[in-house]
ROSEZA-24165 format. One line per 10 residues: number of its first residue (from 1); for each residue x, y negated, z of N, C-alpha, C. Coordinates in Angstrom, 1 decimal. Each point is the difference from the previous one (the first is absolute). Example, Ala and Ser with C-alpha at 12.3 -4.5 7.8 and 13.67 -1.06 7.14 Angstrom:
BEGIN
1	13.2:5.7:7.8:-0.9:-1.2:0.0:0.9:-1.2:0.0  -0.4:-1.1:-0.7:0.9:-1.1:0.0:-0.8:-1.1:0.8
***
This chain:
BEGIN
1	195.6:-6.8:145.1:-0.8:0.7:-1.0:-0.8:1.2:0.6  -1.2:0.2:-0.4:-0.8:1.1:0.5:0.5:1.3:-0.5  -0.1:1.1:0.8:0.3:1.3:-0.5:-0.7:1.0:0.9  0.1:1.3:-0.5:-0.8:1.1:0.6:0.4:0.2:1.5  1.3:-0.1:0.3:0.4:0.3:1.4:-0.5:-1.1:0.9  -0.1:-1.2:-0.4:-0.5:-1.1:0.9:-1.5:0.3:0.1  -0.7:0.4:-1.1:-1.4:0.3:0.1:-0.4:1.1:1.0  0.8:1.0:-0.1:-0.2:1.2:0.9:0.2:-0.5:1.5  1.0:-0.8:0.2:0.2:-0.5:1.4:-1.2:-0.8:0.5  -0.5:-0.8:-0.9:-1.1:-0.8:0.4:-1.3:0.8:0.4
11	-0.2:1.1:-0.8:-1.1:0.9:0.4:0.2:0.6:1.3  1.2:0.5:0.3:0.3:0.6:1.3:-0.1:-1.0:1.1  0.5:-1.2:-0.2:0.1:-1.0:1.1:-1.5:-0.6:0.2  -0.8:0.0:-1.0:-1.3:-0.7:0.1:-1.0:0.8:-0.9  -0.4:1.2:0.5:-0.9:0.8:-0.8:-1.5:-0.7:0.0  -0.5:-0.1:-1.2:-1.4:-0.6:0.0:-0.8:1.1:-0.8  -0.9:0.6:0.7:-0.9:1.0:-0.6:-1.3:-0.4:-0.4  -0.6:-1.0:0.7:-1.3:-0.6:-0.4:0.1:-1.0:-1.1  0.4:0.4:-1.2:0.4:-0.9:-1.0:-1.2:-0.9:-0.4  -1.2:0.5:-0.2:-1.1:-0.8:-0.4:-0.3:-1.2:0.9
21	-0.1:0.3:1.3:-0.3:-1.0:1.0:1.1:-1.0:0.1  1.3:0.5:-0.2:1.2:-0.9:0.1:-0.1:-1.1:-1.2  -0.3:0.5:-1.2:0.0:-1.0:-1.1:-1.3:-0.7:-0.2  -1.1:0.6:0.5:-1.3:-0.7:0.0:0.1:-1.2:0.9  0.7:0.2:1.2:0.1:-1.1:0.9:0.8:-1.2:-0.5  0.7:0.3:-1.1:0.8:-1.1:-0.7:-0.7:-0.5:-1.3  -1.1:0.5:-0.2:-0.9:-0.4:-1.2:0.8:0.3:-1.3  0.6:1.2:0.0:0.8:0.3:-1.2:-0.6:1.2:-0.8  -0.8:0.9:0.6:-0.5:1.2:-0.7:-1.5:0.2:0.3  -0.5:0.8:-0.8:-1.4:0.6:0.3:-0.1:1.5:-0.3
31	1.2:0.6:-0.3:0.0:1.5:-0.2:1.4:0.5:0.4  0.0:1.3:0.2:1.2:0.7:0.5:1.1:0.0:-1.1  -0.4:0.1:-1.3:1.0:0.0:-1.0:0.8:-1.3:0.0  -0.6:-1.1:0.1:0.7:-1.3:0.1:0.7:-0.1:1.3  -0.5:0.5:1.0:0.7:-0.1:1.3:1.3:0.7:-0.1  0.1:1.2:-0.6:1.2:0.7:-0.1:1.0:-0.7:-0.8  -0.4:-0.7:-1.1:0.9:-0.7:-0.9:0.6:-1.2:0.8  -0.9:-0.7:0.8:0.5:-1.1:0.8:1.0:0.5:1.1  -0.3:1.2:0.5:0.9:0.5:1.1:1.4:0.4:-0.6  0.0:0.5:-1.2:1.3:0.4:-0.6:0.8:-1.3:-0.3
41	-0.7:-1.0:-0.5:0.7:-1.3:-0.2:0.6:-0.6:1.3  -0.8:0.0:1.0:0.4:-0.6:1.3:1.1:0.9:0.6  0.1:1.3:-0.2:1.0:0.8:0.6:1.4:-0.3:-0.6  -0.1:-0.2:-1.4:1.3:-0.2:-0.7:0.5:-1.5:0.1  -1.0:-0.9:0.2:0.4:-1.4:0.0:0.1:-0.6:1.4  -0.2:0.9:1.0:0.0:-0.4:1.5:-1.0:-1.1:0.2  -1.2:0.2:-0.4:-1.0:-1.1:0.2:-1.3:0.6:0.8  0.2:1.1:0.7:-1.1:0.5:0.7:-0.5:-0.9:1.1  0.8:-0.8:0.5:-0.3:-1.0:1.1:-0.2:-1.4:-0.5  0.1:-0.2:-1.3:-0.2:-1.3:-0.5:-1.4:-0.3:-0.4
51	-0.7:-0.9:0.7:-1.4:-0.4:-0.1:-0.2:-1.1:-1.0  1.0:-0.9:-0.1:-0.1:-1.1:-1.0:0.2:0.5:-1.4  -1.1:-0.2:-0.8:0.0:0.6:-1.4:1.0:-0.7:-0.9  0.3:-1.3:0.2:1.0:-0.6:-0.7:1.4:0.5:0.2  0.3:0.3:1.3:1.3:0.5:0.4:0.1:1.5:-0.5  -1.1:0.7:0.1:0.0:1.4:-0.5:0.3:0.1:-1.5  -0.7:-0.9:-0.8:0.2:0.0:-1.4:1.4:-0.4:-0.3  0.6:-0.9:0.7:1.4:-0.4:-0.2:0.9:1.1:0.2  -0.2:0.8:1.1:0.8:1.1:0.3:-0.1:1.1:-1.0  -1.2:0.3:-0.5:-0.2:1.0:-1.0:0.7:-0.4:-1.3
61	0.0:-1.3:-0.3:0.7:-0.5:-1.2:1.5:0.2:0.1  0.5:-0.1:1.2:1.5:0.2:0.2:0.4:1.5:-0.1  -0.9:0.8:0.5:0.4:1.4:0.0:-0.4:0.7:-1.3  -1.1:-0.3:-0.6:-0.5:0.7:-1.2:0.2:-0.9:-1.2  0.5:0.7:-1.1:0.1:-0.7:-1.2:-1.3:0.2:-0.9  -0.8:1.0:0.4:-1.3:0.3:-0.7:-1.0:0.6:0.9  -1.2:-0.5:-0.1:-1.2:0.5:0.7:-0.9:0.5:-1.1  -0.3:1.3:0.0:-0.6:0.7:-1.1:-1.4:-0.3:-0.3  -0.4:0.5:-1.2:-1.4:-0.2:-0.5:-0.6:1.4:-0.2  -1.3:0.1:0.4:-0.7:1.3:-0.1:0.1:0.6:-1.4
71	0.3:1.3:-0.1:0.1:0.8:-1.1:1.4:-0.1:-0.7  0.9:-0.8:0.5:1.3:-0.1:-0.6:1.0:0.2:1.2  1.0:0.9:-0.1:1.0:0.2:1.0:1.0:-1.1:-0.1  0.8:-0.3:1.1:-0.2:0.5:1.4:-0.9:-0.9:0.8  -0.3:0.4:1.2:-0.7:-0.9:0.9:0.8:-1.2:0.6  1.3:0.3:0.2:0.9:-0.9:0.6:1.4:0.2:-0.6  0.8:-1.1:-0.1:1.4:0.2:-0.3:0.8:-0.8:1.0  0.9:0.6:0.8:0.9:-0.8:0.9:1.0:-0.7:-0.9  0.3:-1.3:0.3:0.9:-0.7:-0.8:1.4:0.6:0.2  0.6:0.5:-1.1:1.3:0.6:0.1:0.0:1.4:0.6
81	-1.2:0.6:0.2:-0.1:1.2:0.7:-1.0:1.0:-0.6  -0.7:0.8:0.7:-0.9:1.0:-0.5:-1.3:-0.5:-0.5  -0.7:0.9:-0.8:-1.4:-0.2:-0.3:-0.8:0.9:0.9  -1.3:-0.4:0.2:-0.9:0.7:0.9:-1.3:0.2:-0.6  -0.5:1.2:0.1:-1.4:0.3:-0.4:-0.8:0.5:1.2  -1.1:-0.7:0.3:-0.8:0.3:1.2:-1.2:0.9:-0.5  -0.2:1.1:0.7:-1.1:0.9:-0.3:-0.8:0.4:1.2  -1.3:-0.3:-0.1:-0.9:0.3:1.1:-0.8:1.4:-0.2  0.0:0.8:1.0:-0.7:1.3:-0.2:-0.8:0.2:1.4  -0.9:1.0:-0.1:-0.7:0.4:1.2:0.2:1.5:0.2
91	0.5:0.4:1.1:0.3:1.4:0.3:1.5:0.3:0.0  0.4:1.0:0.8:1.4:0.2:0.1:0.6:0.9:-1.1  -0.8:0.5:-0.9:0.5:0.7:-1.1:-0.5:-0.5:-1.4  -0.7:-1.1:0.0:-0.6:-0.5:-1.3:1.2:-0.3:-1.0  -0.3:0.3:-1.3:0.9:-0.3:-1.0:0.0:-1.5:-0.3  1.1:-0.5:-0.6:0.1:-1.4:-0.3:-0.3:-0.3:-1.4  -0.9:-0.9:-0.3:-0.4:-0.3:-1.4:0.9:-1.1:-0.5  0.5:0.2:-1.2:0.8:-1.0:-0.7:-0.7:-0.6:-1.2  -1.1:0.6:-0.4:-0.8:-0.4:-1.2:1.0:0.1:-1.2  0.0:-1.1:-0.8:0.7:0.0:-1.3:1.4:-0.1:0.1
101	0.6:-0.5:1.2:1.4:-0.2:0.1:0.6:1.3:0.6  0.9:0.5:-0.7:0.6:1.3:0.4:0.9:-0.2:1.2  0.2:1.0:0.9:0.9:-0.2:1.1:1.4:-0.2:-0.4  0.7:-0.8:0.8:1.3:-0.4:-0.4:1.1:0.2:1.0  1.1:0.6:-0.3:1.1:0.2:0.9:0.7:-1.3:0.2  0.1:-0.8:-1.0:0.5:-1.4:0.0:-0.8:-0.9:-1.0  0.1:-1.2:0.3:-0.7:-1.0:-0.9:0.9:-0.7:-0.9  -0.2:0.2:-1.3:0.9:-0.6:-1.1:-0.8:-1.2:-0.6  0.8:-1.0:-0.4:-0.5:-1.2:-0.5:-0.7:0.2:-1.4  0.3:1.1:-0.7:-0.6:0.3:-1.3:-1.3:0.8:0.2
111	-0.5:0.1:1.1:-1.3:0.8:0.2:-1.1:-0.8:-0.7  -0.8:0.6:-0.9:-1.0:-0.7:-0.7:-1.2:-0.5:0.8  -0.1:0.5:1.3:-1.1:-0.4:0.8:0.2:-1.3:0.7  1.3:-0.5:0.0:0.4:-1.2:0.7:-0.5:-1.2:-0.7  -0.5:-1.0:0.8:-0.4:-1.3:-0.6:1.2:-0.8:-0.2  -0.1:-1.0:-0.9:1.2:-0.9:-0.3:0.4:-0.7:1.3  -0.9:-0.4:0.9:0.3:-0.7:1.2:0.9:0.9:0.9  -0.2:1.3:0.0:0.8:0.9:0.8:1.4:0.2:-0.7  0.0:0.1:-1.3:1.3:0.1:-0.6:0.9:-1.2:0.2  -0.6:-1.2:0.0:0.8:-1.2:0.0:0.1:-0.6:1.5
121	-0.4:0.7:1.0:-0.1:-0.6:1.3:1.4:-0.1:0.6  1.0:0.8:-0.5:1.4:-0.1:0.5:0.7:0.8:-1.1  1.4:-0.1:0.2:0.9:0.6:-1.0:0.1:1.5:0.5  -0.6:0.9:-0.7:0.1:1.3:0.5:-0.2:1.1:-1.1  0.5:1.2:0.1:-0.1:1.0:-1.0:-0.7:1.3:0.6  0.4:0.3:1.2:-0.6:1.2:0.6:-0.1:-0.2:1.5  -1.0:0.5:0.6:-0.2:-0.1:1.5:-0.4:1.3:0.6  0.6:0.3:1.1:-0.6:1.2:0.8:-1.4:-0.4:0.4  -0.9:1.0:0.1:-1.4:-0.3:0.3:-0.4:0.8:1.2  -0.7:-0.7:1.0:-0.5:0.5:1.2:-1.5:0.3:-0.2
131	-0.5:1.1:0.4:-1.4:0.3:0.0:-0.5:-0.1:1.5  -0.8:-1.0:0.2:-0.5:-0.3:1.3:-1.5:0.6:0.1  -0.1:1.2:0.6:-1.3:0.7:-0.1:-0.6:0.0:1.3  -1.2:-0.6:0.1:-0.7:-0.2:1.3:-1.2:0.8:0.0  -0.2:0.9:1.0:-1.2:0.7:0.2:-0.9:-0.7:1.0  -1.2:-0.4:-0.4:-0.8:-0.8:0.9:-1.4:0.6:0.2  -0.6:-0.5:1.1:-1.4:0.1:0.1:-0.7:-1.3:-0.4  -1.2:-0.2:0.3:-0.7:-1.3:-0.3:0.6:-1.2:0.7  0.7:0.3:1.1:0.6:-1.1:0.8:1.4:0.1:0.3  0.5:1.2:0.1:1.4:0.3:0.6:0.9:0.6:-1.0
141	1.3:-0.1:0.2:1.0:0.7:-0.8:0.4:1.2:0.9  0.1:1.1:-0.6:0.3:1.3:0.7:1.5:0.3:-0.2  0.5:-0.1:-1.2:1.4:0.2:-0.2:0.5:-0.8:-1.2  1.3:-0.3:0.0:0.6:-0.8:-1.1:1.2:0.7:-0.4  0.1:0.4:-1.3:1.2:0.5:-0.7:0.7:-1.1:-0.7  1.3:-0.1:0.2:0.9:-0.9:-0.8:1.1:1.0:-0.5  -0.3:0.3:-1.3:0.9:1.0:-0.7:0.5:-0.5:-1.3  1.2:0.2:-0.3:0.6:-0.4:-1.3:-0.4:0.9:-1.1  -0.3:-0.5:-1.2:-0.4:0.8:-1.1:1.0:1.1:-0.4  1.2:-0.3:0.2:1.0:1.0:-0.4:0.2:1.1:1.0
151	-0.8:0.1:1.0:-0.1:1.1:0.9:-1.0:1.1:-0.4  -0.9:-0.4:-0.9:-1.0:1.0:-0.3:-0.6:-0.1:-1.4  0.4:-1.0:-0.7:-0.5:-0.2:-1.4:1.2:0.2:-1.0  -0.3:0.8:-1.1:1.0:0.3:-1.0:0.4:-1.3:-0.8  1.1:0.2:-0.7:0.4:-1.1:-0.9:-1.1:-0.5:-0.9  0.0:-1.3:-0.3:-1.1:-0.5:-0.8:-0.1:0.7:-1.4  1.1:0.5:-0.5:-0.1:0.7:-1.3:-1.0:1.2:0.0  -0.1:0.6:1.1:-0.9:1.2:0.1:-1.4:-0.5:-0.3  -0.5:-1.0:0.5:-1.3:-0.5:-0.2:-0.2:-0.7:-1.3  1.0:-0.7:-0.5:0.0:-0.6:-1.3:-0.2:1.0:-1.1
161	0.6:1.2:0.2:-0.1:1.0:-1.0:-1.4:0.6:-0.1  -0.6:0.2:1.1:-1.4:0.4:0.0:-0.9:-1.0:-0.7  0.2:-1.3:0.3:-0.8:-1.0:-0.6:0.3:0.0:-1.5  1.2:0.1:-0.5:0.4:0.1:-1.4:-0.8:1.1:-0.8  0.1:1.2:0.7:-0.7:1.1:-0.7:-1.5:-0.2:-0.1  -0.6:-0.6:1.1:-1.5:-0.2:-0.1:-0.3:-1.1:-1.1  0.7:-1.1:0.0:-0.1:-1.0:-0.9:0.1:0.5:-1.4  1.0:0.8:-0.3:0.2:0.6:-1.3:-1.2:0.8:-0.5  -0.5:0.8:1.0:-1.2:0.9:-0.3:-1.2:-0.9:-0.3  -0.2:-1.0:0.8:-1.1:-0.9:-0.4:0.1:-0.7:-1.3
171	1.2:-0.4:-0.3:0.2:-0.7:-1.3:-0.1:0.9:-1.2  0.1:1.3:0.3:-0.1:0.9:-1.1:-1.4:0.4:-0.4  -1.0:-0.5:0.7:-1.4:0.3:-0.3:-0.4:-0.7:-1.3  -0.5:0.8:-1.0:-0.3:-0.6:-1.3:-1.3:-0.7:-0.1  -0.1:-0.9:-1.0:-1.3:-0.6:-0.4:-0.6:-0.9:1.1  0.9:-0.5:0.8:-0.5:-1.0:1.0:1.0:-1.2:0.0  -0.4:-1.1:0.6:0.9:-1.2:0.1:0.7:0.0:1.4  1.2:-0.1:0.0:0.8:-0.1:1.2:0.4:-1.5:0.3  -0.2:-0.3:1.2:0.2:-1.4:0.4:1.2:-0.1:1.0  1.0:-1.0:-0.2:1.1:-0.2:0.9:-0.5:-0.3:1.3
181	0.5:0.6:1.1:-0.5:-0.3:1.3:1.1:0.5:1.0  -0.1:-0.6:1.2:0.9:0.5:1.1:-0.5:1.3:0.7  -1.2:0.3:-0.4:-0.6:1.3:0.5:0.6:1.1:-0.8  -0.4:1.3:0.3:0.5:1.1:-0.8:-0.5:-0.1:-1.5  -1.1:-0.6:-0.2:-0.6:-0.1:-1.3:-1.3:-0.6:0.0  -0.4:-0.6:-1.1:-1.4:-0.5:-0.3:-0.3:0.5:-1.4  -1.2:0.6:-0.2:-0.4:0.6:-1.2:-1.3:-0.7:-0.5  0.0:-0.5:-1.2:-1.3:-0.6:-0.5:-0.4:0.7:-1.3  -1.2:-0.5:-0.4:-0.5:0.6:-1.3:-0.1:1.5:0.1  -0.6:0.5:1.2:-0.2:1.4:0.2:-1.2:0.5:-0.7
191	-1.0:-0.8:0.1:-1.4:0.4:-0.6:-0.3:-0.8:-1.2  -0.9:0.4:-0.9:-0.3:-0.7:-1.3:-0.4:-1.4:0.3  -0.7:-0.4:1.0:-0.5:-1.4:0.2:1.1:-0.8:0.8  1.0:0.6:0.4:1.1:-0.7:0.7:-0.6:-0.7:1.3  -0.8:0.8:0.7:-0.6:-0.7:1.2:0.7:0.5:1.3  1.0:0.9:-0.1:0.6:0.5:1.2:1.6:-0.1:-0.2  0.7:0.0:1.1:1.4:0.2:0.0:0.5:0.6:1.3  1.1:0.6:-0.1:0.5:0.8:1.1:1.3:-0.6:0.6  0.0:-0.3:1.3:1.2:-0.5:0.7:0.5:1.2:0.8  1.3:0.3:-0.2:0.7:1.1:0.6:1.0:-0.6:1.0
201	-0.3:0.2:1.3:0.8:-0.6:1.1:0.6:1.1:0.9  1.2:-0.3:0.5:0.6:0.9:0.9:-0.6:-0.1:1.4  0.0:1.1:0.8:-0.4:-0.1:1.4:1.0:0.9:0.8  1.2:-0.7:0.2:1.1:0.7:0.8:-0.4:0.1:1.4  0.4:1.2:0.6:-0.2:0.3:1.5:1.2:0.6:0.5  0.5:-0.3:1.1:1.1:0.6:0.7:-0.4:0.6:1.3  0.7:1.0:0.4:-0.3:0.8:1.2:0.4:-0.9:1.3  -0.8:0.2:1.0:0.3:-0.7:1.2:1.3:0.4:0.6  0.9:-0.9:0.4:1.2:0.4:0.6:-0.1:0.9:1.2  -1.1:-0.2:0.8:-0.2:0.9:1.1:0.0:1.5:-0.4
211	-0.7:0.2:-1.2:-0.1:1.4:-0.5:1.3:0.4:-0.6  0.6:-0.9:-0.8:1.3:0.3:-0.7:1.1:0.3:0.8  0.2:-0.7:1.1:1.2:0.1:0.8:-0.2:0.9:1.3  -1.2:0.3:0.3:-0.3:1.0:1.1:0.0:1.4:-0.5  0.4:1.0:0.8:0.5:-0.1:1.3:1.5:-0.2:0.1  0.7:-0.1:-1.1:1.5:0.0:0.0:0.5:-1.2:0.8  -0.8:-1.1:0.0:0.4:-1.2:0.8:-1.0:-0.3:1.1  0.4:-0.4:1.1:-0.9:-0.4:1.1:-0.5:-1.4:-0.3  -0.9:-0.2:-1.0:-0.4:-1.3:-0.4:-1.4:-0.4:0.3  -0.8:1.0:0.5:-1.4:-0.4:0.4:-0.5:0.8:1.1
221	-0.7:-0.6:1.0:-0.5:0.6:1.1:-1.5:-0.4:0.1  -0.9:0.9:-0.2:-1.4:-0.3:-0.1:-0.6:-0.4:1.4  0.8:0.3:1.1:-0.5:-0.4:1.3:0.3:-1.5:0.3  0.8:-0.6:-0.8:0.4:-1.4:0.3:-1.1:-1.0:-0.5  -0.3:-1.0:0.8:-1.0:-1.0:-0.4:0.5:-1.0:-1.0  1.3:-0.2:-0.1:0.7:-0.7:-1.0:1.4:0.4:-0.2  0.5:0.0:-1.2:1.4:0.3:-0.3:0.4:-0.7:-1.2  1.3:-0.3:-0.1:0.7:-0.5:-1.1:1.1:0.9:-0.4  0.1:0.4:-1.3:1.1:0.8:-0.4:0.7:-0.6:-1.2  1.3:-0.1:0.1:0.8:-0.6:-1.0:1.1:1.0:-0.5
231	0.1:0.1:-1.3:0.9:1.0:-0.6:0.8:-0.7:-1.2  1.3:0.2:0.1:0.8:-0.5:-1.1:1.3:0.8:-0.1  0.6:-0.1:-1.2:1.3:0.8:-0.2:1.0:-0.6:0.9  0.9:0.7:0.5:1.0:-0.4:0.9:0.9:-1.1:-0.6  0.3:0.1:-1.2:0.8:-1.1:-0.7:-0.7:-1.3:0.0  -1.4:0.0:-0.1:-0.8:-1.2:0.1:0.1:-0.6:1.4  -0.1:0.9:1.0:0.1:-0.5:1.4:1.3:-0.6:0.2  1.1:0.6:-0.5:1.3:-0.5:0.2:0.3:-1.3:-0.7  -0.9:-0.4:-1.0:0.2:-1.2:-0.7:-0.4:-1.2:0.7  -0.7:0.1:1.1:-0.5:-1.1:0.8:1.1:-0.5:0.9
241	-0.2:-1.2:0.6:1.0:-0.5:0.9:0.1:0.8:1.3  1.2:-0.1:0.6:0.2:0.7:1.2:-0.9:-0.5:1.1  -0.3:-1.3:-0.1:-0.9:-0.6:1.1:-1.4:0.7:-0.1  -0.5:0.1:-1.2:-1.3:0.6:-0.2:0.0:1.5:0.3  1.0:0.7:-0.4:0.1:1.4:0.3:0.1:0.3:1.5  0.8:-0.8:0.7:0.2:0.2:1.4:-1.2:-0.4:0.8  -0.8:-0.9:-0.5:-1.2:-0.4:0.7:-1.0:1.2:0.1  0.0:0.8:-1.0:-0.8:1.3:0.0:0.7:1.1:0.7  1.3:0.1:-0.2:0.7:1.1:0.6:0.0:-0.1:1.5  0.1:-1.2:0.5:0.1:-0.2:1.4:-1.4:-0.3:0.7
251	-1.0:0.1:-0.8:-1.4:-0.3:0.6:-0.4:1.1:1.0  -0.3:-0.5:1.2:-0.4:0.9:1.1:-1.5:-0.1:0.2  -0.7:0.9:-0.6:-1.5:-0.1:0.1:-0.5:1.5:0.1  -1.0:0.2:0.8:-0.6:1.3:0.2:-0.7:0.4:-1.3  0.1:1.3:-0.3:-0.5:0.6:-1.3:0.5:-0.7:-1.3  1.2:-0.5:0.1:0.7:-0.5:-1.1:1.2:0.8:-0.3  0.3:0.3:-1.3:1.2:0.7:-0.4:0.5:-0.4:-1.4  1.3:0.2:-0.2:0.6:-0.2:-1.3:0.9:1.2:-0.2  -0.2:0.7:-1.1:0.6:1.3:-0.2:0.7:0.1:-1.3  1.1:0.8:-0.1:0.6:0.4:-1.3:-0.7:1.3:-0.4
261	-0.6:-0.1:-1.2:-0.7:1.1:-0.6:0.4:0.3:-1.4  -0.5:1.1:-0.6:0.2:0.2:-1.4:-1.3:0.3:-0.7  -0.1:-0.6:-1.2:-1.3:0.2:-0.8:0.4:0.5:-1.4  -1.0:0.5:-0.7:0.3:0.5:-1.3:0.1:-1.1:-1.0  1.0:0.1:-0.9:0.1:-1.0:-1.1:-1.2:0.1:-0.9  -0.7:-1.1:-0.2:-1.2:0.0:-0.9:0.2:0.4:-1.4  1.3:-0.1:-0.5:0.4:0.4:-1.3:0.5:1.4:-0.1  0.4:0.5:1.1:0.6:1.4:0.1:-0.2:0.5:1.4  -1.1:0.7:0.2:-0.3:0.5:1.4:1.0:1.0:0.5  0.9:0.5:-0.9:1.1:0.9:0.6:1.1:-0.8:0.7
271	-0.1:-1.3:-0.1:1.0:-0.8:0.6:-0.6:-0.8:1.2  0.7:0.0:1.1:-0.4:-0.7:1.2:0.6:-1.4:0.1  -0.7:-1.0:0.4:0.5:-1.3:0.2:0.0:-0.4:1.5  1.1:-0.6:0.4:0.1:-0.5:1.3:-0.9:-1.3:0.1  -0.7:0.0:1.2:-1.0:-1.1:0.1:-0.1:-0.4:1.5  -0.7:-1.1:0.2:-0.3:-0.4:1.4:-1.5:0.0:0.2  -0.5:0.6:1.1:-1.3:0.0:0.3:-0.2:-0.8:1.3  -0.8:-1.0:0.0:-0.3:-0.8:1.2:-1.5:0.1:0.4  -0.3:0.4:1.2:-1.4:0.2:0.4:-0.2:-0.8:1.3  -1.3:-0.4:0.2:-0.4:-0.6:1.2:-1.5:0.3:0.1
281	-0.4:0.5:1.3:-1.3:0.4:0.2:-0.6:-0.5:1.3  -1.3:-0.3:0.0:-0.7:-0.5:1.2:-1.1:1.1:0.2  0.0:0.4:1.4:-1.0:1.0:0.4:-0.9:-0.7:1.0  -1.3:0.3:-0.2:-0.9:-0.6:1.0:-0.9:1.2:0.6
***
């Protein structure tokens, strides 16, 4: 089964920075956003070196129970494992756009944004969620963050409460027609001729992990030409097999490190959480 530790090791063992040319050469993509999505899939499914599309699809079907659809989370679900959201940005401090889907510390099966195909893809109730954040140029990837939602995103109830208050406020507007919707609200019959209506949509944005965790953690070096940073709670790291943990702990590579660190609890910043920080950098 694919997991984040194996994915990190694959990046370190075989770094690929020219993503667009790598995937254009295999006739799979025509833009960097799609290239990043394919890269994340290949990292977790161990298919970076698989050229045969039939074999690649077969391997993806074994590893993933769900391959996402645009505008509905998640982008990927590992069969019996974690969910993954891939986010492409440009710049080392750019915020991450979530649009109408609020940020999640974990993914629950009752999330209203999930499609039936996602809910039914396997027997599941809750999944830890990995945010795979890639900063790219037009051709290359500069850094990749692999960070679990529960390291920097508050409990889902925090965001749901904000949504509830907004929806209640919208529904309290008098003398208009309110329409049931998965958006924050839709209002009709605003004007006498009923020629207009208002769609109220969320635009959630989260802070870049480079900004959030620096300088308390050594998680970003602007002089590196490429870097991967992985952050998870220590208890999550310990939940993986000894084989996968030891493969990273014993990895002998220049500019590679795995450290015990502490981070602020997203639900109570007065509390510190034990975590594992894994970094690998390339300098040119």
